[in-house]
A tleap script that builds the chain and sets N, CA, C and O, in Angstrom:
source leaprc.protein.ff14SB
mol = sequence {
  NMET GLY SER PHE ALA THR ILE LEU SER LEU
  ILE GLY CYS ASP SER LYS GLN THR TYR SER
  ILE GLU SER GLN SER LYS SER ILE ARG CYS
  SER LEU ASN GLY GLY PRO LEU GLN ILE ASP
  ILE THR LYS GLY SER LEU ASN ALA ASP LEU
  THR TYR GLY GLY LYS LYS SER LEU VAL ASN
  LEU LEU LYS PHE GLN ASP SER TYR GLN ILE
  LEU MET LYS PHE ASP PRO GLN VAL GLY GLN
  LEU LYS ILE ASN GLU SER GLY THR GLU LEU
  THR GLN PHE VAL ASN GLN GLN GLU LYS ARG
  GLU PRO CYS GLN SER VAL ASN THR ASN CPRO
}
set mol.1.N position { -8.223 -18.788 -99.700 }
set mol.1.CA position { -8.007 -18.098 -98.440 }
set mol.1.C position { -6.990 -16.979 -98.600 }
set mol.1.O position { -7.091 -15.954 -97.926 }
set mol.2.N position { -6.019 -17.157 -99.474 }
set mol.2.CA position { -5.010 -16.133 -99.700 }
set mol.2.C position { -5.615 -14.857 -100.262 }
set mol.2.O position { -5.224 -13.761 -99.858 }
set mol.3.N position { -6.567 -14.978 -101.193 }
set mol.3.CA position { -7.181 -13.775 -101.769 }
set mol.3.C position { -8.037 -13.052 -100.736 }
set mol.3.O position { -8.136 -11.825 -100.773 }
set mol.4.N position { -8.659 -13.788 -99.813 }
set mol.4.CA position { -9.446 -13.170 -98.750 }
set mol.4.C position { -8.547 -12.315 -97.855 }
set mol.4.O position { -8.924 -11.204 -97.483 }
set mol.5.N position { -7.358 -12.823 -97.506 }
set mol.5.CA position { -6.413 -12.072 -96.676 }
set mol.5.C position { -5.919 -10.830 -97.413 }
set mol.5.O position { -5.712 -9.784 -96.798 }
set mol.6.N position { -5.730 -10.942 -98.728 }
set mol.6.CA position { -5.296 -9.795 -99.519 }
set mol.6.C position { -6.363 -8.706 -99.516 }
set mol.6.O position { -6.040 -7.527 -99.374 }
set mol.7.N position { -7.629 -9.087 -99.671 }
set mol.7.CA position { -8.722 -8.118 -99.653 }
set mol.7.C position { -8.775 -7.413 -98.304 }
set mol.7.O position { -8.955 -6.197 -98.246 }
set mol.8.N position { -8.621 -8.166 -97.226 }
set mol.8.CA position { -8.646 -7.561 -95.893 }
set mol.8.C position { -7.500 -6.575 -95.718 }
set mol.8.O position { -7.689 -5.508 -95.135 }
set mol.9.N position { -6.316 -6.917 -96.213 }
set mol.9.CA position { -5.186 -6.007 -96.040 }
set mol.9.C position { -5.361 -4.758 -96.893 }
set mol.9.O position { -4.922 -3.683 -96.485 }
set mol.10.N position { -5.989 -4.861 -98.066 }
set mol.10.CA position { -6.222 -3.686 -98.892 }
set mol.10.C position { -7.254 -2.766 -98.265 }
set mol.10.O position { -7.121 -1.544 -98.329 }
set mol.11.N position { -8.276 -3.342 -97.663 }
set mol.11.CA position { -9.295 -2.534 -96.994 }
set mol.11.C position { -8.686 -1.815 -95.800 }
set mol.11.O position { -9.034 -0.666 -95.527 }
set mol.12.N position { -7.786 -2.471 -95.089 }
set mol.12.CA position { -7.169 -1.893 -93.898 }
set mol.12.C position { -6.155 -0.810 -94.213 }
set mol.12.O position { -5.792 -0.044 -93.320 }
set mol.13.N position { -5.680 -0.715 -95.462 }
set mol.13.CA position { -4.694 0.282 -95.841 }
set mol.13.C position { -5.382 1.587 -96.194 }
set mol.13.O position { -6.285 1.614 -97.030 }
set mol.14.N position { -4.966 2.645 -95.570 }
set mol.14.CA position { -5.486 3.953 -95.906 }
set mol.14.C position { -4.328 4.936 -95.885 }
set mol.14.O position { -3.831 5.297 -94.818 }
set mol.15.N position { -3.904 5.361 -97.052 }
set mol.15.CA position { -2.749 6.246 -97.134 }
set mol.15.C position { -3.119 7.697 -96.834 }
set mol.15.O position { -2.229 8.522 -96.626 }
set mol.16.N position { -4.412 8.029 -96.806 }
set mol.16.CA position { -4.852 9.393 -96.543 }
set mol.16.C position { -4.782 9.670 -95.041 }
set mol.16.O position { -5.441 9.000 -94.246 }
set mol.17.N position { -3.986 10.654 -94.668 }
set mol.17.CA position { -3.886 11.028 -93.267 }
set mol.17.C position { -4.583 12.365 -93.067 }
set mol.17.O position { -4.469 13.269 -93.895 }
set mol.18.N position { -5.303 12.478 -91.965 }
set mol.18.CA position { -5.960 13.732 -91.625 }
set mol.18.C position { -5.308 14.285 -90.374 }
set mol.18.O position { -5.160 13.580 -89.376 }
set mol.19.N position { -4.922 15.543 -90.431 }
set mol.19.CA position { -4.320 16.204 -89.285 }
set mol.19.C position { -5.323 17.188 -88.715 }
set mol.19.O position { -6.115 17.775 -89.452 }
set mol.20.N position { -5.289 17.369 -87.406 }
set mol.20.CA position { -6.211 18.316 -86.799 }
set mol.20.C position { -5.887 19.723 -87.285 }
set mol.20.O position { -4.746 20.038 -87.622 }
set mol.21.N position { -6.903 20.542 -87.313 }
set mol.21.CA position { -6.796 21.879 -87.882 }
set mol.21.C position { -5.755 22.732 -87.157 }
set mol.21.O position { -5.137 23.604 -87.767 }
set mol.22.N position { -5.561 22.488 -85.871 }
set mol.22.CA position { -4.617 23.302 -85.098 }
set mol.22.C position { -3.219 22.698 -85.030 }
set mol.22.O position { -2.379 23.189 -84.276 }
set mol.23.N position { -2.950 21.643 -85.800 }
set mol.23.CA position { -1.634 20.990 -85.754 }
set mol.23.C position { -0.546 21.842 -86.398 }
set mol.23.O position { 0.638 21.623 -86.144 }
set mol.24.N position { -0.931 22.813 -87.229 }
set mol.24.CA position { 0.022 23.728 -87.856 }
set mol.24.C position { -0.633 25.100 -87.954 }
set mol.24.O position { -1.858 25.207 -88.021 }
set mol.25.N position { 0.187 26.150 -87.962 }
set mol.25.CA position { -0.358 27.484 -88.216 }
set mol.25.C position { -0.826 27.517 -89.652 }
set mol.25.O position { -0.116 27.075 -90.555 }
set mol.26.N position { -2.037 28.046 -89.867 }
set mol.26.CA position { -2.562 28.069 -91.229 }
set mol.26.C position { -3.560 29.185 -91.414 }
set mol.26.O position { -4.111 29.739 -90.463 }
set mol.27.N position { -3.768 29.489 -92.672 }
set mol.27.CA position { -4.766 30.457 -93.089 }
set mol.27.C position { -5.735 29.722 -93.999 }
set mol.27.O position { -5.330 29.089 -94.974 }
set mol.28.N position { -7.020 29.811 -93.671 }
set mol.28.CA position { -8.060 29.128 -94.440 }
set mol.28.C position { -8.894 30.200 -95.125 }
set mol.28.O position { -9.402 31.116 -94.478 }
set mol.29.N position { -9.031 30.076 -96.439 }
set mol.29.CA position { -9.787 31.058 -97.218 }
set mol.29.C position { -10.980 30.381 -97.874 }
set mol.29.O position { -10.846 29.357 -98.545 }
set mol.30.N position { -12.157 30.978 -97.664 }
set mol.30.CA position { -13.403 30.441 -98.212 }
set mol.30.C position { -14.243 31.605 -98.729 }
set mol.30.O position { -13.875 32.771 -98.583 }
set mol.31.N position { -15.359 31.267 -99.327 }
set mol.31.CA position { -16.353 32.263 -99.725 }
set mol.31.C position { -17.553 32.099 -98.793 }
set mol.31.O position { -17.977 30.981 -98.501 }
set mol.32.N position { -18.090 33.221 -98.334 }
set mol.32.CA position { -19.265 33.194 -97.461 }
set mol.32.C position { -20.218 34.287 -97.926 }
set mol.32.O position { -19.853 35.462 -97.948 }
set mol.33.N position { -21.423 33.909 -98.292 }
set mol.33.CA position { -22.425 34.851 -98.800 }
set mol.33.C position { -21.876 35.677 -99.957 }
set mol.33.O position { -22.208 36.853 -100.099 }
set mol.34.N position { -21.041 35.065 -100.778 }
set mol.34.CA position { -20.486 35.741 -101.951 }
set mol.34.C position { -19.274 36.611 -101.683 }
set mol.34.O position { -18.723 37.204 -102.611 }
set mol.35.N position { -18.848 36.699 -100.428 }
set mol.35.CA position { -17.680 37.512 -100.072 }
set mol.35.C position { -16.575 36.658 -99.486 }
set mol.35.O position { -16.814 35.517 -99.089 }
set mol.36.N position { -15.361 37.200 -99.427 }
set mol.36.CA position { -14.234 36.422 -98.889 }
set mol.36.C position { -14.291 36.297 -97.367 }
set mol.36.O position { -14.661 37.236 -96.662 }
set mol.37.N position { -13.921 35.131 -96.889 }
set mol.37.CA position { -13.805 34.831 -95.462 }
set mol.37.C position { -12.420 34.244 -95.250 }
set mol.37.O position { -11.983 33.389 -96.020 }
set mol.38.N position { -11.736 34.690 -94.225 }
set mol.38.CA position { -10.422 34.140 -93.906 }
set mol.38.C position { -10.359 33.791 -92.426 }
set mol.38.O position { -10.790 34.568 -91.574 }
set mol.39.N position { -9.818 32.616 -92.132 }
set mol.39.CA position { -9.645 32.158 -90.754 }
set mol.39.C position { -8.159 31.884 -90.560 }
set mol.39.O position { -7.587 31.037 -91.246 }
set mol.40.N position { -7.530 32.598 -89.627 }
set mol.40.CA position { -6.110 32.411 -89.335 }
set mol.40.C position { -5.981 31.679 -88.007 }
set mol.40.O position { -6.468 32.137 -86.974 }
set mol.41.N position { -5.311 30.527 -88.060 }
set mol.41.CA position { -5.166 29.662 -86.886 }
set mol.41.C position { -3.690 29.543 -86.529 }
set mol.41.O position { -2.845 29.345 -87.403 }
set mol.42.N position { -3.385 29.666 -85.243 }
set mol.42.CA position { -2.022 29.497 -84.754 }
set mol.42.C position { -1.858 28.080 -84.242 }
set mol.42.O position { -2.735 27.551 -83.559 }
set mol.43.N position { -0.730 27.465 -84.576 }
set mol.43.CA position { -0.448 26.097 -84.166 }
set mol.43.C position { -0.679 25.916 -82.664 }
set mol.43.O position { -0.202 26.708 -81.852 }
set mol.44.N position { -1.417 24.865 -82.310 }
set mol.44.CA position { -1.650 24.515 -80.922 }
set mol.44.C position { -2.762 25.295 -80.244 }
set mol.44.O position { -2.992 25.119 -79.048 }
set mol.45.N position { -3.453 26.148 -80.977 }
set mol.45.CA position { -4.500 26.977 -80.384 }
set mol.45.C position { -5.846 26.700 -81.035 }
set mol.45.O position { -5.921 26.444 -82.237 }
set mol.46.N position { -6.896 26.751 -80.246 }
set mol.46.CA position { -8.249 26.643 -80.778 }
set mol.46.C position { -8.925 28.009 -80.822 }
set mol.46.O position { -10.147 28.105 -80.935 }
set mol.47.N position { -8.114 29.064 -80.732 }
set mol.47.CA position { -8.576 30.426 -80.980 }
set mol.47.C position { -8.137 30.778 -82.393 }
set mol.47.O position { -7.094 30.315 -82.853 }
set mol.48.N position { -8.918 31.585 -83.075 }
set mol.48.CA position { -8.575 31.962 -84.444 }
set mol.48.C position { -9.037 33.384 -84.708 }
set mol.48.O position { -9.944 33.892 -84.050 }
set mol.49.N position { -8.395 34.016 -85.685 }
set mol.49.CA position { -8.832 35.316 -86.171 }
set mol.49.C position { -9.679 35.082 -87.406 }
set mol.49.O position { -9.238 34.432 -88.354 }
set mol.50.N position { -10.899 35.610 -87.397 }
set mol.50.CA position { -11.807 35.470 -88.527 }
set mol.50.C position { -11.998 36.846 -89.148 }
set mol.50.O position { -12.366 37.801 -88.464 }
set mol.51.N position { -11.746 36.940 -90.453 }
set mol.51.CA position { -11.920 38.194 -91.170 }
set mol.51.C position { -13.023 37.999 -92.199 }
set mol.51.O position { -12.937 37.136 -93.073 }
set mol.52.N position { -14.061 38.821 -92.078 }
set mol.52.CA position { -15.205 38.738 -92.992 }
set mol.52.C position { -15.884 40.093 -93.051 }
set mol.52.O position { -16.081 40.733 -92.018 }
set mol.53.N position { -16.241 40.532 -94.231 }
set mol.53.CA position { -16.939 41.806 -94.386 }
set mol.53.C position { -16.131 42.991 -93.901 }
set mol.53.O position { -16.695 43.966 -93.403 }
set mol.54.N position { -14.808 42.919 -94.041 }
set mol.54.CA position { -13.951 44.016 -93.609 }
set mol.54.C position { -13.717 44.075 -92.117 }
set mol.54.O position { -13.056 44.995 -91.635 }
set mol.55.N position { -14.242 43.118 -91.371 }
set mol.55.CA position { -14.073 43.098 -89.920 }
set mol.55.C position { -13.267 41.877 -89.502 }
set mol.55.O position { -13.418 40.789 -90.058 }
set mol.56.N position { -12.414 42.082 -88.515 }
set mol.56.CA position { -11.616 40.989 -87.962 }
set mol.56.C position { -12.084 40.752 -86.529 }
set mol.56.O position { -12.218 41.694 -85.748 }
set mol.57.N position { -12.331 39.487 -86.190 }
set mol.57.CA position { -12.766 39.174 -84.832 }
set mol.57.C position { -12.124 37.881 -84.358 }
set mol.57.O position { -11.758 37.015 -85.153 }
set mol.58.N position { -12.001 37.775 -83.054 }
set mol.58.CA position { -11.463 36.569 -82.431 }
set mol.58.C position { -12.601 35.572 -82.262 }
set mol.58.O position { -13.657 35.912 -81.729 }
set mol.59.N position { -12.385 34.340 -82.718 }
set mol.59.CA position { -13.378 33.274 -82.580 }
set mol.59.C position { -12.717 32.077 -81.909 }
set mol.59.O position { -11.492 31.990 -81.832 }
set mol.60.N position { -13.532 31.171 -81.434 }
set mol.60.CA position { -13.052 29.937 -80.837 }
set mol.60.C position { -13.501 28.775 -81.699 }
set mol.60.O position { -14.566 28.820 -82.315 }
set mol.61.N position { -12.691 27.741 -81.738 }
set mol.61.CA position { -13.013 26.528 -82.474 }
set mol.61.C position { -13.317 25.434 -81.472 }
set mol.61.O position { -12.508 25.162 -80.585 }
set mol.62.N position { -14.465 24.806 -81.600 }
set mol.62.CA position { -14.887 23.735 -80.711 }
set mol.62.C position { -14.841 22.436 -81.487 }
set mol.62.O position { -15.588 22.256 -82.449 }
set mol.63.N position { -13.963 21.520 -81.073 }
set mol.63.CA position { -13.724 20.269 -81.795 }
set mol.63.C position { -14.858 19.282 -81.590 }
set mol.63.O position { -15.268 19.010 -80.462 }
set mol.64.N position { -15.361 18.747 -82.704 }
set mol.64.CA position { -16.285 17.620 -82.697 }
set mol.64.C position { -15.576 16.460 -83.367 }
set mol.64.O position { -14.361 16.524 -83.554 }
set mol.65.N position { -16.273 15.418 -83.730 }
set mol.65.CA position { -15.643 14.220 -84.279 }
set mol.65.C position { -14.704 14.520 -85.440 }
set mol.65.O position { -13.511 14.228 -85.354 }
set mol.66.N position { -15.213 15.094 -86.515 }
set mol.66.CA position { -14.364 15.356 -87.678 }
set mol.66.C position { -14.528 16.779 -88.196 }
set mol.66.O position { -14.275 17.059 -89.368 }
set mol.67.N position { -14.954 17.674 -87.309 }
set mol.67.CA position { -15.131 19.066 -87.708 }
set mol.67.C position { -14.971 19.974 -86.488 }
set mol.67.O position { -14.847 19.513 -85.353 }
set mol.68.N position { -14.978 21.275 -86.760 }
set mol.68.CA position { -14.864 22.289 -85.713 }
set mol.68.C position { -16.011 23.272 -85.858 }
set mol.68.O position { -16.219 23.841 -86.930 }
set mol.69.N position { -16.751 23.472 -84.783 }
set mol.69.CA position { -17.779 24.508 -84.736 }
set mol.69.C position { -17.052 25.824 -84.502 }
set mol.69.O position { -16.178 25.894 -83.638 }
set mol.70.N position { -17.390 26.864 -85.249 }
set mol.70.CA position { -16.784 28.179 -85.071 }
set mol.70.C position { -17.690 28.977 -84.145 }
set mol.70.O position { -18.809 29.336 -84.513 }
set mol.71.N position { -17.197 29.250 -82.939 }
set mol.71.CA position { -17.977 29.974 -81.942 }
set mol.71.C position { -17.678 31.460 -82.069 }
set mol.71.O position { -16.537 31.892 -81.908 }
set mol.72.N position { -18.713 32.234 -82.359 }
set mol.72.CA position { -18.550 33.663 -82.575 }
set mol.72.C position { -19.838 34.377 -82.211 }
set mol.72.O position { -20.871 33.746 -81.986 }
set mol.73.N position { -19.766 35.705 -82.156 }
set mol.73.CA position { -20.957 36.504 -81.902 }
set mol.73.C position { -21.955 36.229 -83.023 }
set mol.73.O position { -21.591 36.237 -84.200 }
set mol.74.N position { -23.221 35.985 -82.655 }
set mol.74.CA position { -24.216 35.607 -83.648 }
set mol.74.C position { -24.514 36.760 -84.595 }
set mol.74.O position { -24.712 37.900 -84.174 }
set mol.75.N position { -24.541 36.440 -85.868 }
set mol.75.CA position { -24.899 37.381 -86.928 }
set mol.75.C position { -25.945 36.675 -87.793 }
set mol.75.O position { -25.647 35.623 -88.357 }
set mol.76.N position { -27.164 37.220 -87.916 }
set mol.76.CA position { -28.218 36.530 -88.677 }
set mol.76.C position { -27.864 36.326 -90.151 }
set mol.76.O position { -28.399 35.417 -90.785 }
set mol.77.N position { -26.977 37.147 -90.706 }
set mol.77.CA position { -26.557 36.971 -92.101 }
set mol.77.C position { -25.572 35.811 -92.252 }
set mol.77.O position { -25.467 35.215 -93.324 }
set mol.78.N position { -24.851 35.497 -91.177 }
set mol.78.CA position { -23.841 34.438 -91.203 }
set mol.78.C position { -24.412 33.135 -90.667 }
set mol.78.O position { -24.160 32.072 -91.234 }
set mol.79.N position { -25.174 33.202 -89.586 }
set mol.79.CA position { -25.703 31.992 -88.960 }
set mol.79.C position { -24.613 31.276 -88.182 }
set mol.79.O position { -23.783 31.911 -87.531 }
set mol.80.N position { -24.619 29.961 -88.252 }
set mol.80.CA position { -23.609 29.150 -87.566 }
set mol.80.C position { -22.659 28.578 -88.609 }
set mol.80.O position { -23.061 28.224 -89.718 }
set mol.81.N position { -21.379 28.497 -88.221 }
set mol.81.CA position { -20.360 27.992 -89.139 }
set mol.81.C position { -19.614 26.826 -88.534 }
set mol.81.O position { -19.396 26.771 -87.324 }
set mol.82.N position { -19.225 25.897 -89.385 }
set mol.82.CA position { -18.303 24.848 -88.962 }
set mol.82.C position { -17.384 24.566 -90.134 }
set mol.82.O position { -17.721 24.817 -91.292 }
set mol.83.N position { -16.222 24.042 -89.808 }
set mol.83.CA position { -15.223 23.735 -90.831 }
set mol.83.C position { -14.730 22.315 -90.614 }
set mol.83.O position { -14.599 21.866 -89.475 }
set mol.84.N position { -14.457 21.607 -91.704 }
set mol.84.CA position { -14.002 20.228 -91.542 }
set mol.84.C position { -12.571 20.200 -90.997 }
set mol.84.O position { -11.871 21.212 -90.989 }
set mol.85.N position { -12.163 19.032 -90.549 }
set mol.85.CA position { -10.886 18.880 -89.856 }
set mol.85.C position { -9.681 19.272 -90.705 }
set mol.85.O position { -8.690 19.770 -90.170 }
set mol.86.N position { -9.747 19.060 -91.994 }
set mol.86.CA position { -8.610 19.399 -92.850 }
set mol.86.C position { -8.645 20.850 -93.334 }
set mol.86.O position { -7.698 21.306 -93.974 }
set mol.87.N position { -9.728 21.583 -93.036 }
set mol.87.CA position { -9.816 22.980 -93.425 }
set mol.87.C position { -10.129 23.184 -94.895 }
set mol.87.O position { -9.770 24.215 -95.464 }
set mol.88.N position { -10.789 22.226 -95.518 }
set mol.88.CA position { -11.073 22.315 -96.946 }
set mol.88.C position { -12.551 22.524 -97.271 }
set mol.88.O position { -12.912 22.657 -98.440 }
set mol.89.N position { -13.416 22.554 -96.242 }
set mol.89.CA position { -14.837 22.770 -96.499 }
set mol.89.C position { -15.480 23.507 -95.329 }
set mol.89.O position { -15.328 23.122 -94.170 }
set mol.90.N position { -16.200 24.571 -95.661 }
set mol.90.CA position { -16.941 25.366 -94.688 }
set mol.90.C position { -18.412 25.031 -94.831 }
set mol.90.O position { -18.934 24.979 -95.945 }
set mol.91.N position { -19.086 24.802 -93.708 }
set mol.91.CA position { -20.524 24.561 -93.716 }
set mol.91.C position { -21.187 25.706 -92.969 }
set mol.91.O position { -20.803 26.040 -91.848 }
set mol.92.N position { -22.188 26.302 -93.604 }
set mol.92.CA position { -22.934 27.410 -93.025 }
set mol.92.C position { -24.376 26.969 -92.799 }
set mol.92.O position { -25.022 26.447 -93.707 }
set mol.93.N position { -24.873 27.180 -91.593 }
set mol.93.CA position { -26.269 26.920 -91.254 }
set mol.93.C position { -26.939 28.275 -91.054 }
set mol.93.O position { -26.680 28.963 -90.066 }
set mol.94.N position { -27.809 28.658 -92.003 }
set mol.94.CA position { -28.488 29.944 -91.916 }
set mol.94.C position { -29.892 29.791 -92.497 }
set mol.94.O position { -30.083 29.122 -93.512 }
set mol.95.N position { -30.869 30.417 -91.843 }
set mol.95.CA position { -32.273 30.362 -92.280 }
set mol.95.C position { -32.739 28.928 -92.527 }
set mol.95.O position { -33.401 28.646 -93.526 }
set mol.96.N position { -32.395 28.046 -91.630 }
set mol.96.CA position { -32.773 26.626 -91.675 }
set mol.96.C position { -32.271 25.923 -92.930 }
set mol.96.O position { -32.862 24.936 -93.368 }
set mol.97.N position { -31.188 26.423 -93.508 }
set mol.97.CA position { -30.569 25.790 -94.666 }
set mol.97.C position { -29.098 25.551 -94.387 }
set mol.97.O position { -28.467 26.274 -93.616 }
set mol.98.N position { -28.570 24.535 -95.022 }
set mol.98.CA position { -27.153 24.209 -94.915 }
set mol.98.C position { -26.490 24.497 -96.256 }
set mol.98.O position { -26.935 24.014 -97.297 }
set mol.99.N position { -25.426 25.285 -96.218 }
set mol.99.CA position { -24.657 25.604 -97.421 }
set mol.99.C position { -23.219 25.149 -97.199 }
set mol.99.O position { -22.655 25.349 -96.124 }
set mol.100.N position { -22.637 24.540 -98.215 }
set mol.100.CA position { -21.242 24.087 -98.139 }
set mol.100.C position { -20.418 24.825 -99.182 }
set mol.100.O position { -20.837 25.002 -100.326 }
set mol.101.N position { -19.238 25.250 -98.757 }
set mol.101.CA position { -18.324 25.963 -99.643 }
set mol.101.C position { -16.929 25.345 -99.539 }
set mol.101.O position { -16.472 25.023 -98.443 }
set mol.102.N position { -16.259 25.182 -100.669 }
set mol.102.CA position { -14.877 24.686 -100.612 }
set mol.102.C position { -13.966 25.781 -100.053 }
set mol.102.O position { -14.231 26.972 -100.216 }
set mol.103.N position { -12.905 25.359 -99.402 }
set mol.103.CA position { -11.937 26.288 -98.830 }
set mol.103.C position { -10.535 25.893 -99.265 }
set mol.103.O position { -10.279 24.753 -99.654 }
set mol.104.N position { -9.650 26.854 -99.190 }
set mol.104.CA position { -8.244 26.598 -99.466 }
set mol.104.C position { -7.493 26.816 -98.165 }
set mol.104.O position { -7.619 27.868 -97.538 }
set mol.105.N position { -6.719 25.831 -97.762 }
set mol.105.CA position { -5.969 25.902 -96.522 }
set mol.105.C position { -4.485 26.007 -96.853 }
set mol.105.O position { -3.940 25.161 -97.562 }
set mol.106.N position { -3.828 27.056 -96.333 }
set mol.106.CA position { -2.415 27.292 -96.600 }
set mol.106.C position { -1.669 27.313 -95.277 }
set mol.106.O position { -2.002 28.101 -94.392 }
set mol.107.N position { -0.661 26.455 -95.130 }
set mol.107.CA position { 0.164 26.472 -93.914 }
set mol.107.C position { 0.990 27.742 -93.884 }
set mol.107.O position { 1.539 28.159 -94.903 }
set mol.108.N position { 1.078 28.360 -92.703 }
set mol.108.CA position { 1.870 29.586 -92.526 }
set mol.108.C position { 2.883 29.354 -91.426 }
set mol.108.O position { 2.752 28.421 -90.634 }
set mol.109.N position { 3.883 30.197 -91.378 }
set mol.109.CA position { 4.869 30.109 -90.300 }
set mol.109.C position { 4.332 30.819 -89.083 }
set mol.109.O position { 3.636 31.826 -89.214 }
set mol.110.N position { 4.644 30.311 -87.879 }
set mol.110.CA position { 4.138 30.950 -86.661 }
set mol.110.C position { 4.724 32.326 -86.455 }
set mol.110.O position { 4.398 32.994 -85.474 }
savepdb mol mol.pdb
quit
């Protein structure tokens, strides 16, 4: 019975903590269609500045369970974008395909 309790306590332990994307000001850098994409988020806000293709635009982040849908003016070359809660993976839905790209998230000062 002691080993069963130990197994349960090990399963219940999770040292990995996930913070919401807007919990700190940050800059997220990814690749999109072979070019650089940057998303700048201000702490406490679900609005962000998105820079892609030499253009900067204001976008909104819509929170789902463990990701954020990026709400922006539709561009057929970009499609729909979402980013995971930790800001380390971008998912692109374009031409009925899903593409995933790793991202680098850097905390910035407000």
